[in-house]
NUDOFI-138968 format. One line per 2 residues: number of its first residue (from 1); for each residue x, y, z of N, C-alpha, C. Coordinates in steps of 0.001 Angstrom, whole numbers, plus 500000, padded with zeros to 6 digits. Example, Ala and Ser with C-alpha at 12.3 -4.5 7.8 and 13.67 -1.06 7.14 Angstrom:
<rs>
1) 513190/494310/507800/512300/495500/507800/513200/496700/507800; 512850/497750/507080/513670/498940/507140/512900/500030/507870
</rs>
This chain:
<rs>
1) 925090/909280/785711/925585/908749/784514/925763/907624/784046; 925788/907406/782864/925521/905912/782048/926399/904898/782939
3) 926536/903504/783137/927301/902479/783384/928171/902226/782070; 929064/901427/782456/929681/900578/781070/928887/899512/781585
5) 928635/898975/780149/927768/897719/779794/928514/896479/779381; 928842/895479/779921/928806/894311/779278/928345/892873/779946
7) 928135/892544/778923/926657/891426/779085/927447/889900/779606; 927028/889340/780501/927961/887914/780740/926712/886856/780878
9) 927806/885882/780223/926770/884971/780549/925988/884430/781900; 925086/883984/782117/924265/883944/783208/924851/882046/783787
11) 925290/881732/782391/925816/879659/783246/926930/880216/783682; 927818/880923/782834/929342/880678/783725/929794/881676/783927
13) 929528/882999/783215/929717/884742/783932/930886/885108/782501; 930994/884405/781481/932147/885128/780527/931236/885408/779993
15) 931665/886553/778845/931345/887633/778112/930198/887116/776966; 928994/887547/776830/928491/887360/776063/928443/888228/774299
17) 928544/887249/773217/928689/888601/772251/927635/887990/771163; 927528/889078/770387/926161/889306/769635/926386/888819/768485
19) 925694/887713/767972/925173/886816/766304/925088/886805/765465; 925739/887809/764551/924398/887586/763610/924051/886622/762770
21) 924818/885804/762822/924024/884664/761947/922627/883789/763132; 923135/883925/764118/921588/883351/765036/920853/884378/765247
23) 921367/885816/765128/920573/886582/766360/920449/886990/767559; 920893/885937/768159/921222/885741/769869/922920/885984/770319
25) 922558/886191/771262/923884/886400/772557/924289/884805/772502; 925334/885120/772431/926330/883754/772543/927250/883657/773224
27) 927673/882479/774248/928949/882611/775505/929739/882095/774133; 930966/882006/773701/931798/881349/773147/932687/880741/774157
29) 932436/880260/775334/932778/879269/776594/932341/878065/776728; 930792/878775/777431/930350/877366/777570/929006/877180/776455
31) 929335/877777/775446/928323/877530/774366/926777/878214/773785; 926372/878098/775283/924744/878836/775866/924942/880183/774711
33) 923369/879979/774316/922309/881091/773538/921662/881713/774675; 921396/882659/774176/920344/883493/774637/919666/884630/773735
35) 918172/885036/773803/917748/886178/773138/918526/887245/773700; 918292/888443/772874/918496/889633/773408/917762/890245/774853
37) 916410/889911/774380/915816/890133/775733/916532/889576/776749; 916654/888024/776861/916527/887151/778089/918170/887644/778466
39) 919380/888315/777732/920178/888649/778366/920275/890232/779050; 919420/890869/778076/919354/892095/779075/918646/891813/780408
41) 917642/890814/780362/916860/890722/781650/917957/890129/782698; 919186/889163/782556/920044/888539/783046/920699/889893/783798
43) 921536/891140/783012/921744/891909/783307/920941/892747/784264; 919896/892805/784315/918940/893601/784909/918422/893118/786072
45) 918580/891836/786457/919014/891094/787811/920176/890876/788204; 921046/890942/787879/922439/891504/788192/922402/892323/789081
47) 922111/893562/788144/921860/894787/788859/921302/895201/789932; 920020/894374/790351/919237/894264/791278/919868/893329/792728
49) 920569/892282/792188/921295/891755/793153/922387/892362/793689; 923179/893452/793212/924115/893858/793149/923614/895364/794644
51) 922613/895415/794088/922349/896818/794956/921241/896128/796433; 920714/894982/796273/920590/894213/797016/921480/894243/798529
53) 922673/893557/797823/923655/893569/798738/925061/894774/798923; 924246/895601/798687/924429/897066/798734/925662/897185/797917
55) 926959/896691/796967/926998/897072/795937/926325/897915/794655; 927604/898939/794218/927388/899405/793423/927748/899396/792255
57) 927541/899731/791313/927880/899529/789994/928758/900775/789485; 930327/900489/788386/931115/901811/788434/930944/902145/786905
59) 930406/903905/786991/929773/904439/786595/930814/905062/785051; 930623/905070/784455/931348/905363/783195/932481/906396/783419
61) 932144/907737/784050/932786/908590/784631/934087/908293/785608; 933554/907204/786112/934640/906774/787322/935497/905775/786204
63) 935352/905297/785358/936302/904487/784608/937023/905143/783647; 936835/906861/783560/937295/907421/782290/938456/907622/782720
65) 939449/907782/781753/941309/908321/781399/940910/909404/781033; 941711/910674/781928/941706/911812/781183/943393/911888/780909
67) 943444/913102/779860/945026/914095/780181/944597/915148/781106; 945587/915681/781048/945474/917530/781877/944599/918149/781572
69) 944561/918027/780016/943340/919028/779278/941900/918498/779415; 941601/917271/780249/940557/917199/780511/940058/916393/779342
71) 940948/915441/778388/940057/914830/776741/940476/913297/777436; 939005/912775/776936/939436/911270/777268/940241/910561/776286
73) 941230/909771/777049/942268/909196/776408/941870/907434/776468; 941346/907172/777496/940994/905850/777701/940265/905311/778839
75) 939998/904127/779228/938726/903543/780114/939846/902448/780471; 939030/902355/782065/939635/901116/782831/938620/900258/782471
77) 939104/898803/782224/938480/898116/782103/937736/897331/783607; 936348/897670/783366/935439/897060/784537/935582/895820/785213
79) 936585/895016/784374/936843/893612/784906/938190/893204/785552; 939290/893816/785176/940401/894095/785463/941120/894953/785816
81) 940425/896017/785733/940695/897650/786035/942228/898084/784777; 942375/897050/784224/943871/897452/783565/942945/898112/782036
83) 944128/899361/781590/943860/900588/780650/943208/899972/779170; 942462/900750/779011/941890/900216/777156/942348/901789/776508
85) 942846/901568/775271/943441/902853/774942/941770/903266/774317; 941280/904579/773891/940087/905060/773849/940242/906204/773274
87) 938944/907107/773161/938580/908400/772927/937730/908711/773284; 937066/910190/772775/935739/910091/773614/934987/909886/772452
89) 935250/909621/771051/934155/908774/770420/934348/907231/770163; 934820/907140/771248/934667/905181/771479/933332/904885/772251
91) 932802/904082/771301/931530/903637/771765/931378/902214/771804; 932376/901381/771752/932633/899797/772199/933856/899629/771892
93) 934236/898842/773429/935796/898323/773135/936243/897105/773178; 937256/896495/773857/937725/895376/774197/939187/896014/775116
95) 939017/895172/776158/940103/894946/777325/941151/893916/776540; 942692/894579/776060/943840/893836/776112/944036/892736/776379
97) 944205/892835/777618/944144/891672/778911/943156/890804/778934; 942244/890906/779259/941275/889886/780129/940280/889354/778771
99) 940312/890643/777703/939360/889953/776671/938494/890707/776828; 937852/891135/778143/936462/891919/778320/936216/892458/777329
101) 934493/892933/776856/934354/893533/776152/932870/894782/776493; 932981/895748/776570/932523/896964/777273/931817/897717/775850
103) 930900/898055/776681/929722/898903/775774/929603/900002/776472; 929602/901276/775620/929861/902578/776721/928338/903416/776190
105) 927128/903260/777083/926028/903643/776187/926303/905118/776323; 926417/906021/777212/926961/907303/776717/927465/907555/775755
107) 928576/907154/774838/928297/907431/773325/927455/907664/772776; 926931/906831/772901/925642/906953/771643/923988/907856/772389
109) 924404/908975/773528/923602/909439/774024/922975/911115/772561; 922285/911608/772826/921304/912791/771844/921790/912389/770429
111) 922697/913652/769249/923009/913324/768201/923775/912311/767806; 924666/911705/768986/925217/910172/768442/924584/909113/768588
113) 922977/909108/768887/922617/908242/769020/922089/907668/767127; 922485/906121/766880/922235/906008/765499/920854/905275/765202
115) 920152/906115/764060/918854/905681/763885/919150/904005/763340; 919721/903490/762918/919696/902152/762279/921024/901563/762280
117) 920650/900236/762435/922197/899165/762415/922297/898248/761720; 923192/897783/761197/923147/896522/760228/924070/895256/761118
119) 923545/894618/761584/924337/893638/762421/924948/892813/761709; 926018/892059/762354/927070/890963/761411/926549/889725/761268
121) 926730/889504/760040/926126/888193/759365/927585/887108/759796; 928361/888121/759309/929968/887402/758836/931051/886627/759861
123) 931014/885693/760571/931790/885713/761643/933870/885667/761821; 933967/885573/762673/935791/885915/762809/936080/884533/761747
125) 935944/883543/762031/936776/882760/761331/936409/882311/759716; 935485/883116/759805/934479/883213/758135/935481/884547/757339
127) 935544/885506/758285/936611/886653/757697/938106/886310/757511; 938430/885613/758675/939802/884777/758186/939952/883981/756688
129) 938703/883254/756785/938482/882636/755675/938909/883193/754388; 938183/884536/754331/937843/885355/752910/939606/885497/752540
131) 939892/886184/753616/941641/886372/753234/942476/885327/752636; 942342/884157/752912/943194/882909/752576/942489/882829/750811
133) 941111/883061/751070/941155/882519/749598/941243/884098/749028; 940700/884904/749252/941489/886452/748587/943128/886271/747885
135) 943986/885304/748606/945423/885385/748346/945783/884352/747287; 945035/883662/746756/944774/882183/746368/944382/882538/744990
137) 945670/882549/744222/945902/882431/742531/946386/883852/741979; 946878/884374/743176/947523/885229/743117/949018/884985/742297
139) 948721/884961/741249/950463/884992/740634/951328/885858/740843; 951239/887145/740945/952168/888142/741857/952858/887981/743191
141) 951640/887268/743859/952042/887810/745211/953266/886748/745583; 954335/887662/746643/955783/887161/746769/955436/885667/747967
143) 955787/884744/747512/955463/883398/748014/955848/883715/749594; 956720/884187/750514/956914/884571/751489/955858/885275/752326
145) 954885/885586/751929/953816/886677/752525/952891/885438/752278; 952384/884495/751912/951640/883734/752898/951794/882694/754207
147) 953647/882438/753832/953827/881705/754877/953684/881452/756072; 952925/880803/756520/952624/881356/757939/951478/882156/758237
149) 950999/882000/759466/950212/883684/759715/950247/884941/759641; 950145/885274/758835/950981/887222/758937/949874/887819/759286
151) 948381/886739/759764/947263/888397/760349/947788/888983/761417; 947643/890158/761959/948362/890637/762938/947165/890949/763788
153) 946189/891456/763321/944828/891876/763758/943491/891589/763216; 943014/891203/763356/941144/891022/762730/940230/891669/763974
155) 939706/892500/763717/938866/893021/764069/937359/893203/763702; 936212/893406/764676/934607/893500/764278/934514/894543/764365
157) 934011/895328/763969/933712/897194/764085/932586/897322/763687; 931778/898507/764102/930650/899334/763627/931126/900277/763318
159) 931031/900454/761899/931799/901605/761098/930450/902675/760970; 930378/904061/761346/929293/905224/761363/929658/905743/760144
161) 927984/905541/759688/928316/906471/757936/926778/906897/758196; 926958/908069/756824/925669/909197/756688/925464/908310/755400
163) 923887/907840/755723/923165/907108/754519/922206/908256/753834; 922142/908952/752812/921670/910069/752253/920415/909353/751567
165) 919286/910389/751078/918131/909969/750114/917792/911375/749799; 917093/911507/748660/917273/912689/747768/916506/912955/746700
167) 915858/913704/746241/915057/913962/744599/915932/914625/744090; 916456/914534/743212/917048/914972/742413/916100/915387/741117
169) 916775/917074/740260/916212/917279/739348/916694/918368/738886; 916610/918373/737171/917878/919646/736573/917765/919192/735647
171) 918518/920126/734931/919155/919887/733059/920242/919811/732845; 920910/919463/731577/922167/919159/731432/922574/919230/729600
173) 923410/920633/729371/923214/920691/728120/924201/920282/727375; 924572/919987/726159/925612/919557/725722/926342/920030/724195
175) 926904/919650/723302/926944/920156/722472/927536/918880/721352; 926577/918750/720575/926699/917502/719747/926770/918002/718454
177) 927200/916442/717219/927554/916686/716094/927113/915657/715680; 926737/915547/714551/926340/914479/713406/926948/914668/711953
179) 928029/914248/712062/928778/913687/710536/928353/912691/709855; 928561/912904/708433/928820/912260/707610/930026/912372/706331
181) 930555/911232/706259/931450/911041/705344/931283/910340/704110; 932248/910847/702977/931900/910549/702000/933526/911196/700927
183) 933926/910305/699725/935166/910746/699343/934870/910546/697427; 935518/911085/696498/935933/911023/695767/937134/910590/695283
185) 937554/910565/693585/938517/910256/693437/939985/910870/694160; 939421/912071/694489/941239/912730/694912/940943/913267/696644
187) 939594/913488/696989/939588/913930/698626/938693/913060/699237; 938547/913137/700527/937734/912382/701328/936969/913950/702151
189) 936058/913714/702192/934858/914728/702885/934554/914118/704200; 934181/915164/705056/933500/914678/706018/932386/916268/706529
191) 931376/916011/706552/930529/916951/707157/929826/916568/708515; 930140/918367/709122/929763/918075/710744/928537/918848/711126
193) 927496/918413/711154/926503/919552/711466/926355/919883/713197; 926802/921012/713775/926733/921217/715512/925292/921389/715491
195) 925426/920868/716829/924081/921368/717515/924184/921796/718911; 922980/922551/719081/922794/922585/720778/922277/921680/721504
197) 921899/921176/722598/920817/920281/723171/921376/920148/724377; 919581/920057/725475/919200/919963/725929/918656/918701/726710
199) 918888/918928/727859/918256/916993/728327/917556/917233/729855; 916270/917273/730341/915905/917603/731433/915327/916017/732406
201) 915257/916031/733686/914763/915005/733987/914388/914978/735577; 914038/913702/736668/913811/913639/737894/914036/912367/738125
203) 914833/911956/739184/914721/910608/740420/915023/911012/741078; 914891/909602/741924/915496/909769/743204/916631/908949/743931
205) 917346/909178/744766/918053/907947/745624/917833/907885/746518; 918444/906560/747014/918547/906290/748382/918981/905573/749315
207) 919558/906447/750251/920494/905773/751441/922187/905693/750537; 922303/906599/750069/923607/906462/749674/925224/907047/750784
209) 925663/905683/750921/926780/905972/752446/927521/906737/752370; 928385/907281/753013/929475/908296/753045/930101/908193/754397
211) 931038/907234/754441/932229/907248/755754/932039/908361/756486; 931634/908289/757785/931872/908962/758876/932335/908700/760584
213) 933691/908478/759842/935014/908387/761185/936148/908705/759966; 936584/909499/760435/937828/909877/760265/939479/909223/760277
215) 939356/908119/760837/940193/907091/760842/940219/906050/759597; 938932/905580/759092/938694/904938/758432/939222/905245/757115
217) 939855/904467/756013/940180/904677/754941/938809/905116/753902; 938274/906270/753099/937428/906284/752352/937165/905134/751477
219) 937774/905057/750385/938244/904414/749618/937997/903149/749963; 938738/902285/751161/937969/901087/751796/937088/900861/751925
221) 936215/902048/752607/935247/902013/753086/933816/901836/751828; 934412/902655/750978/933530/902842/749322/933399/901419/748679
223) 934518/900445/748711/934597/899208/747960/933910/898274/748753; 933670/898292/749630/933071/897392/750833/931281/897247/750259
225) 930574/898686/749526/929750/898690/749194/929055/897347/748473; 928136/897334/747614/926785/897950/749051/926480/896608/750239
227) 925431/897301/750752/925307/896905/752097/923329/896666/752027; 923125/895888/752482/921809/895184/752364/920919/895585/753364
229) 920061/897228/753105/919779/898014/754399/918059/897007/754528; 917479/896641/753860/916411/895687/754070/916849/894929/755559
231) 917496/894909/755617/918180/893877/756805/918902/895133/758461; 918696/896135/757840/918895/897213/759046/917935/897231/760046
233) 918367/897170/760887/917138/897399/762475/917742/898403/763342; 915962/898998/764227/916680/900066/765247/917926/899698/765765
235) 918472/900984/766267/919565/901143/766928/919467/900307/768376; 920243/899598/769123/920025/898620/770129/921499/898479/770344
237) 922107/899130/771303/923764/899070/772215/923902/897473/771852; 923123/896659/772737/923784/895089/772849/923825/894378/771064
239) 923443/894945/770232/924142/894348/768899/925414/894296/769357; 926200/895906/769978/927657/895719/769727/928502/895154/770878
241) 927876/893965/771368/928357/893083/772320/929421/892516/771651; 930740/892696/771649/931736/891557/770883/932308/892069/769775
243) 932111/893504/769726/932584/893922/768716/933056/895151/769311; 933840/896427/768624/934554/897526/768712/933377/898682/767833
245) 933167/899602/768389/932508/900955/767829/932680/901944/768171; 932585/902545/767141/933214/904544/767616/932031/905701/767118
247) 931851/906448/767288/930505/907025/766943/931213/907794/765603; 930356/909067/765156/930995/909568/763771/931779/910968/764748
249) 932718/911071/763621/933492/912389/764316/933516/913265/763040; 932833/912672/761866/932416/913759/760089/931503/914274/760706
251) 931226/915554/760849/930289/915965/760825/929245/915887/759836; 927544/915742/759356/926913/915535/758400/927394/916514/757508
253) 927335/917621/757734/927010/918600/756572/928700/918809/755941; 929528/917918/756458/931057/917474/755967/930725/916584/755124
255) 930249/915706/754885/929982/914412/754495/929071/914773/753164; 927985/915820/753134/927427/916106/752158/928140/916355/751087
257) 929512/917090/750709/929787/917176/749076/930577/915750/748360; 930605/914335/749661/930905/913207/748876/929237/912827/748483
259) 928400/912991/748805/926942/912928/748527/926908/913490/747563; 926325/914608/747315/926410/915661/746423/927164/915492/745124
261) 928449/914906/744910/929387/914350/743895/928655/913217/743425; 928219/912293/744172/927952/910863/743771/926389/910798/743183
263) 925595/912206/743758/924204/911953/742709/924103/912738/741565; 925199/913895/741698/925840/914098/739970/926020/913625/739152
265) 927192/912555/739783/927750/911550/738367/926678/910994/737894; 926124/909990/738632/924899/909174/738345/923796/910118/737607
267) 922735/911157/738262/922527/911923/736948/922503/912656/736021; 923865/912868/735912/924243/912978/734483/924270/912100/733479
269) 924973/910361/733957/925116/909587/733236/923461/909214/732982; 922373/909478/733607/921121/908720/733693/920695/910204/732477
271) 920730/911264/732392/920069/911783/731599/920902/912069/729769; 922192/911491/730154/922995/911261/728764/922636/910496/728487
273) 922167/909379/728973/921411/907901/727944/920696/908456/727432; 919511/909606/727430/918654/910160/726459/919251/910687/725267
275) 920144/911009/725133/920902/911918/724019/921539/910574/722672; 920547/910537/721883/920387/909676/720527/920900/910103/719551
277) 921277/909745/718139/921295/910062/717555/922832/910717/716919; 923927/910961/717736/924859/911861/717530/926443/911355/717660
279) 926914/911694/716758/928191/910901/716292/929246/911257/717490; 929093/912878/718036/929690/913282/718892/928604/914107/720016
281) 929298/913617/721394/928557/914371/722371/929237/914912/723230; 929844/916046/723768/930134/916445/724936/929646/917594/725922
283) 929693/917342/727426/928632/917875/728052/929588/919654/728445; 928597/920235/728008/928479/921838/728461/928338/922449/729970
285) 927209/921967/730161/927010/922637/731880/925716/921622/732372; 925648/921763/733932/924494/921153/734296/923922/922004/735209
287) 922603/922166/735844/921928/922822/737058/921400/921433/737171; 921142/921429/738809/920722/920518/739447/920411/920569/740468
289) 919090/920426/741039/919103/920528/742378/918184/919598/743323; 918610/919449/744589/917881/918461/745380/916719/918873/746242
291) 915680/917924/746506/914482/917900/747127/914206/917087/747938; 913645/916856/749225/913723/916107/750066/914695/915246/750923
293) 915727/916161/750964/916971/915803/751474/916966/915417/752386; 917556/913956/752955/917776/913924/754268/918889/913039/754877
295) 919248/913006/756007/920412/912052/756135/919875/911247/757456; 920684/910046/757398/920337/909394/758405/921781/909003/759015
297) 921734/908370/760506/922984/908085/760855/922941/906442/761121; 923799/906145/760520/924089/904402/760485/925335/904092/760892
299) 924770/902857/761480/926432/901636/762072/926482/900776/761253; 927478/900302/760660/927599/899175/759515/928635/898019/759607
301) 928861/897125/759395/929478/896287/759929/930665/896182/759390; 931871/896008/759708/933042/896219/758970/934035/894829/760014
303) 934643/893581/758948/935644/893187/759492/936949/894287/758927; 938133/894402/760097/939334/894978/759453/940725/894041/759631
305) 941320/893677/758414/942486/893336/758885/943522/893370/758655; 944651/894082/759572/946025/894212/759200/947243/893463/759257
307) 948071/892903/757901/949154/892468/757976/950486/893114/757384; 951458/892594/757767/952625/893659/757888/953325/892938/756650
309) 954029/893697/755916/954896/892944/754713/956352/893376/754263; 957237/893239/754817/958606/894157/754576/958587/895428/754961
311) 958012/895414/756288/957729/896720/756748/956614/897252/756717; 956037/896922/755800/954797/897896/755030/953473/897529/755414
313) 952335/897840/756041/951544/897563/756061/950450/897597/755472; 949538/896405/755210/948169/895798/754139/947162/895996/755012
315) 946190/896601/754466/945153/896561/755525/943906/896178/754765; 943191/895387/754465/941730/894293/754354/940262/894900/755463
317) 940008/895100/754076/938040/895377/754643/937301/894273/754168; 936449/893591/755213/935013/893055/754585/934139/893240/755229
319) 932886/893376/753661/932061/893717/754492/931093/892877/755574; 930868/892888/756930/930517/892021/757474/929315/891560/757924
321) 928415/892050/756530/927232/891379/756069/927134/890599/754729; 927897/891001/754184/927651/890379/752821/929369/889406/752678
323) 930237/889530/753411/931586/888840/753323/932313/889904/751948; 931679/890476/751460/932761/890972/750315/934014/891660/750782
325) 935054/891172/750231/936589/891147/750297/937456/892623/749816; 937880/893621/750386/938627/894452/749779/939989/894738/750175
327) 941182/894928/749306/942113/894936/750001/943050/895319/748852; 944666/895026/749331/945624/895589/748325/946706/894542/748892
329) 947328/893934/747633/948605/892667/748116/949722/893039/747605; 950363/892806/748160/952310/893150/747668/952480/892539/746205
331) 953384/893222/745671/953736/892831/744406/954979/892154/743830; 955435/890919/743156/956860/890772/743453/957232/891232/742145
333) 958487/891924/742173/958837/892837/740782/959533/891040/740034; 960240/890675/741024/960366/889291/739798/959829/888298/739281
335) 958746/888056/740161/957672/887298/739045/956664/888380/738277; 956623/889792/738376/956026/890716/737027/957004/890378/735877
337) 958010/890421/736207/959088/890366/735530/959195/888863/734216; 958789/887873/735535/958839/886242/735033/957519/886177/733935
339) 956643/886723/734199/955083/886686/733683/954982/887570/732362; 956026/888602/732442/955734/889515/731568/956479/888802/730019
341) 957498/887968/730355/958578/887363/729617/957878/886729/729020; 957278/885380/730312/956445/884378/729308/955440/884624/728710
343) 954510/885836/728916/953400/885570/728165/953891/886239/726802; 954771/887413/726949/955550/887236/725496/955585/886398/724767
345) 956704/886309/725259/957507/884996/724322/956020/883701/724089; 955072/883345/724760/954350/882609/724200/953687/883095/723006
347) 952958/884161/723407/952733/884494/722185/953307/885414/720856; 954434/884877/720753/955133/885508/720088/955249/884003/719249
349) 955791/883066/720099/955431/881662/719478/954422/881201/718593; 953203/881696/719023/952232/881266/718484/951947/882172/717381
351) 952286/883301/717307/952290/884214/716263/953229/883908/715250; 954213/883454/715161/955504/882897/714347/954862/881477/713644
353) 954393/880469/714463/953477/879158/713964/952243/879943/712786; 951313/880945/713456/950515/881410/712498/951195/881552/711084
355) 952302/882624/711031/952599/883133/710293/953360/882012/709170; 954181/881119/709615/954621/880145/709062/953064/879105/707925
357) 952456/878918/708834/950944/878300/707807/950382/879195/707275; 950782/880278/707113/949863/881282/706356/950818/881706/705493
359) 952362/881387/705279/953144/881382/704340/953575/883374/704120; 953561/884000/705355/953779/885376/705922/955098/886094/706847
361) 956089/884998/706467/957179/885398/707157/958030/886317/706639; 958415/886981/706818/958940/888584/706439/959634/889471/707342
363) 960799/889865/707033/961670/890926/708240/960211/891668/709022; 959285/892599/707968/958925/893279/708663/957463/892706/709203
365) 957103/891538/708823/955922/891000/709669/956781/890389/711277; 958163/889966/711017/958316/889397/711811/958513/890628/713050
367) 958701/891803/712632/959141/892982/714003/957387/893221/714643; 956522/893317/713319/955245/893798/714439/954540/892538/715265
369) 955301/890940/714495/954492/889967/715626/955371/889970/717014; 956598/890592/716989/957397/890738/717817/956766/891831/718839
371) 956130/892926/718372/955444/894296/718669/954448/893924/719287; 953329/893138/718478/952213/892149/719304/952313/891859/720417
373) 953378/890596/720137/953478/889832/721505/954088/890359/722523; 954725/891578/722450/954753/892315/723695/953655/892858/724051
375) 952693/893478/723081/951447/894498/723648/950962/893080/724633; 950821/891966/723921/949791/890866/724688/950481/890874/726041
377) 951409/890508/725974/952440/890512/727773/952393/891602/728324; 952155/892976/728138/951534/894197/729027/950389/894138/729546
379) 949511/893573/728156/947966/893247/728572/947671/892196/729792; 948608/891194/729823/948430/890253/730571/948911/890704/732131
381) 950005/890914/731898/950647/891521/733487/949571/892483/734278; 949123/893460/732890/947856/894804/734059/947103/893779/734494
383) 946628/893073/733583/945635/891878/734024/946062/891481/735343; 946580/890563/735974/947480/890242/736765/947511/891066/738104
385) 947985/892136/737798/948760/893571/738904/947071/894425/739316; 946109/893870/738259/944799/894555/738664/943777/893530/739380
387) 944823/892285/739676/943943/891252/740929/944671/891303/742164; 945117/892196/742256/946490/892785/743353/945600/893732/744446
389) 944684/894942/743662/943968/895875/744738/942868/896093/744373; 941849/895719/744994/940469/895544/745034/939665/896860/745454
391) 940567/897925/745642/939958/898849/746261/939854/900283/745723; 938657/900600/745573/938671/901607/744521/937125/902839/744919
393) 937883/904262/744959/936707/904833/745319/935621/905431/744852; 934242/904996/744924/933352/905301/744281/932677/906381/744107
395) 932144/906980/743132/932272/908383/742443/930787/908670/741927; 929912/907321/741620/929321/907287/741223/927674/906806/742192
397) 926742/907092/742007/925417/906103/742922/924631/905511/742401; 925071/904531/741332/923853/903834/740675/923503/902894/741317
399) 924076/902518/742098/923294/901068/743318/922368/901768/743994; 921975/903527/744332/921447/903800/744970/920015/904760/744588
401) 920161/904192/742915/919158/904961/742195/918015/903968/742365; 917089/904869/743042/915544/904305/743284/915197/903603/741696
403) 915019/902370/741335/914229/901573/739973/913349/902340/739536; 912573/903282/738676/911541/903493/737918/911372/904606/738118
405) 912209/905461/739282/911899/906713/739609/912073/907758/738820; 913206/907433/737411/913621/908222/736337/912888/908709/735093
407) 912186/910032/735449/911108/910550/734507/911946/911782/733958; 911911/911273/732285/912728/912396/731366/911524/913312/730944
409) 912454/915136/731555/911665/916197/731377/911866/916284/730010; 911892/917982/730085/911967/918851/728049/913137/918211/727434
411) 913085/918113/726035/914303/918128/725064/914528/919160/724522; 915869/919481/723984/915548/920716/722934/917133/920316/722044
413) 916845/920420/720620/917748/919882/719900/918276/920932/719303; 919066/922008/719121/918987/923250/718432/920105/923249/717277
415) 919747/923229/716083/920898/923003/715027/921634/924773/714962; 923101/924253/714782/924120/925394/715188/924593/926206/713997
417) 925314/925027/712873/926155/925346/711776/926384/924497/711675; 926934/923961/710485/927513/923135/709375/929243/923247/709205
419) 929907/922370/708856/931353/922668/708770/931649/921183/708070; 932139/921886/706742/932570/920356/705901/933973/920327/706097
421) 934944/919370/706226/936385/919348/706297/936897/918618/704888; 937880/919250/704170/937992/917997/702751/940148/917976/703200
423) 939924/916414/702507/941481/915959/703074/941793/915646/701995; 943244/915486/700974/943417/914920/700038/943608/913363/700194
425) 943411/912630/699479/944007/911137/699783/945014/910363/699243; 945692/910565/700256/947448/909555/700250/948028/908975/699031
427) 948504/909609/697990/948625/908704/697039/949740/907945/697038; 948865/907218/696349/949764/905575/696262/950749/905257/695156
429) 951777/904512/695864/953175/904828/694733/952521/904416/693496; 952996/905170/692434/952464/904699/690906/952036/905701/690575
431) 951319/906666/691401/950231/906951/690720/951274/908520/690076; 951136/909832/689301/951972/910722/689116/951243/912105/689802
</rs>
């Protein structure tokens, strides 16, 4: 049975954490740094010392806490014996009492062993600073939200993802219209030539990510994209030192529909770009096939922060590699009304000044000016509200389209029929 691993500083015995900035194992107490190889050698040396003294390491099985049905519900901390809440998917955890971090290698056995890992590059202090920066300049944010430190928890964790790569080929058919307009003294005419259109092509996609942890919000994980896979490294449990990690609980076959949907949307967007010269184009059907399809199991770095305001929980995610932050903020209804009224009044005053300078002050134009001012106020308020939520589900795979891989295939533009519409011109005042 595998041991519960926790790397200790050879100098002071405190826990070692992996630093993505330096690529080394660092001690937050004495400041010492060690390469991953040195930390592993020190760990092995401690095992040897323990064995020579007739001491034994506590195994994962001994530390497991199970319920009556045999399901894992936690682990005992190897340092202080306190209970750490966890389940069978927990791969790395932290003791809430002594702060000891423990890696459970058993969680990575067999099919649960990740193929690649992207180490953290953003540290905890940077992650906290990202939230402070995110709240700056948000005019609709309640002032009380930023008073004091409202961050209840900030956690670095490796989230399991499936990465999908494939070659996509197929065809898409459309209904197209070429229109021409003209008029005479009494009528307006529009001639519409209707066509049946077909386009085909081939393209490649590389490492489209799909969240493989059911407890993580898909939209939040989508919004953290993209990750730089060029900095991915082969799996090594030592990268998890100092962070939490759960292995996947969404099976690869269950994640496929999300990847297929993203491939389909981007494939159709690329194909539609080849349809030129039509006034109107509407999709009719598609037939897309995948080949050379494969899925990789990866662990990607994410900082999660939870904040409570008025008994409502707000969650923020930070890409642990790039520092990109996504989340939603509370909106003060009073401030919304305030900025809507202010922007509307300012717009109306500016329009009034322009109307006076142009000599166009009439009752009808005044009403039109007020309507325009209200529209401007609404647009400005919508803009301010848009700043408060940066979480959005990703439905396409444009970021994972392989540049230069698109190869247009056969084309067909078949004329179907012509339809001409005739509309009588509106009569002007004074016309008989």
